[in-house]
N, C-alpha and C positions, 0 to 999 in steps of 0.2 A: 503493499499500499503506499502511497506518498504521502499520507500521514500519519505518524507516527504518535501515540498517547505515551505520557510519561506521567510520573509521579516523582515532583521534585522539591522538597521540601524548602531548601535553601532558596528556591526563585518564587516559592510561595511566600517565602519571608520578606523576600525585596519587594515582592507584589502589595505586601502589608504597608511598606516603609514607602512604596512610591505613593499611594493611596493618602496615604496620613500627610504626606507632602503637597499634598492638590484640595484645596478648598472644596472644588467640586465632586472629588471622589470621598472626601474623609469619614464622611457618615455611612461608608459603605463597610469601614472597621467596628467592629464592637465597642460600643461606649469605655467599657470598663479596661479597654486594653490601652496600654501607652508604649512607646517604641522599646523603651526598656524590658517588658514582658511578653513582648510577642515572641521570643524565639521560644520561651517554657511554654509559654500555651500553646504553641504549634505541636510542640516535641511533643505535649500530652494528648494532644487532639489526635495525632498522626497514629498513637499507639492505641487508643482507645478505639479510634474509626478504621482499623488497618484493614479487617475482612472488608467492611462495607466500602471501602476505596478500592478495595481489589474485584470487588464484584462489579461497581460503577464501571471501572475500565474495562473488564470482560464484555457487560452488556454495550457500552459506546462501540466497542471493537468490532463485535457481532454485526450491529445496526449499520455502521459507518463501513464496512465491508462489502455490503450488498448492495449500498449507495454510492461508494465514492468513484469509481468512473462514470457514471453516468452525471455524475454532478460535475467532474472536471470536464468533461463533453459538453455539458448543458453550458457551462461558462464561458468556454470556446465558441460555441455558437451562439450565444448572444452577443458577447462583446467583439468577435471575429477575431481573438485574440488567444492562444492557448497559454495558461499560466505556466510561469516557469519554477522550478523548483520542486524541492520535498518538504515536508512540514513538521515540526513538533508541535504537539499539542499537550500545553501542560495544565493540568489540573490546580485550579484554585480554591481556597476554600472561602471567599469573599467574592461577592459579585461585581469584581472590578474585573474586566476582561481585555487588559491592552494586547498589542501585537508589536511586534519587534521587527522590523525590515529588513535589517542587516543580518539578521540569524535565523530567519525566516520562522520564527517560535510565535506562538498564538496561545493565550491563557484563557480557558474558560472555567466558569462556576460548577465546581464539581454535581451539586445537587440538582442541576436541571435533568429534567427528564431525558433519555436518549434520543428521544425525537426533537426536542428544543434543543439538545446539543448539536444534534446535525444542523438544525437551521442555524443556528448562532455561528457554527466552525463555516459554513453556505456562506455567510453573513461576511466573514471575515477572508474568506478566498476571492469575495467580489472586490473589496478593499485591496489586497494583494496585487490582483489583476489590473486594479486603476492605477495602482502605483507604477507595476511596472510599464503601462505600455500609454496614461492617458494622464497623469497627473502632472507631470513636469511643465506641461504645454499651458496647461488650465492654470497652474500656479504662477506661470510668467505672465499670463492675462488680469487673471484677475485678485491675483494676490493666494497666502498660504489659506489663511481664515477661510476664505469663500471656497477656494478648492478640497478643502477639508468638506464644508459644507455640500458639496456637488457630490463629491465621494459618500458621504453618508447617506445621501439622497438618491442613489440611483439603485440601492438595495430593495427599494421597492416592486423590482423585477423579480424577486422571490416568490413574490403574492403571486404574479401573471406567468412566469414560466419556469416554476419548479414545485406547482403543487402536485402534479400528479408523483413528485420524489419525496417532499417533505411536506409532513403534516402538521406543522405551526406556522403561524403568519409573522412574517417580519413587519414590524411594527412601528421601529423608526421614533426617532426623538421626537417631543412637541414640537418644539420650535422647527422643524423641518417638514410638516405636515402639509403646508402649503406649496411648498415646492416639490414634494412629492405626487403631489395630486396633479401637478401643471406637466414635471416629466411623464407621468402616467398617460395622461391625456396625448404628450407627444407621440409616445411610443405605440400607441394606439392606433395614430394616424399612420405610422409609417417605423418598421421594427428593424430599425437601421442604429447601434449603439453608435457611433462615430458623429453621426446626425446629431444624437440626443445627447452627446457630451457637446456637441458645438452649440444646438439652440441652447440647452442645461446653462452652459458658461455665459453666454448671454442674458439670458435671465437672471442670473443669480448676480450679476455684473450691475444689470440697468434696474431692476426693480427695487422702490423703496422699502420692499417687507424687509428686503436681504440685505440692505444696506447699513442696519442698525449694529 
């Protein structure tokens, strides 16, 4: 498989620290935890939940194994570009799921259902595809923040082009709903991802709604 699922307590620890360092995400960390006691908390948690975590990885592996080839093929069909590389999927015990472009690593919350896990992973793989083939040009035109907004919003495609494979919807962030709707209307009129990105770039750059 191109996606390998990993348990890595050290990277989970770093994920807690990263979340605590970001006002947007620090509420994902249990309120009783401070930097100095996260390590002990995780060591105990991984011991107590050892068998549970093993079962989770096993269940995800089984389901993803059946879906992976078609999901990568569908991403290529939708975007016109073949995603490059293999990926390490690392379980995290908080609902903060970043990805690392340089190492092809994706962190996903361990208590998601297997179906939700597959949807989130597909969402992140779409991000990688966008970064590999589209992000740089979009960023040059409209800047980093708006390029990320567009990257996040094109994941509406999961709801329209992957629903025979995935059983969970991609909801997106509340602030992206208007853009997702406009992109969906464009896609329904012409299923061409390059044109979707071009028109989405223009909309994201010129609409007052996305200039705040």
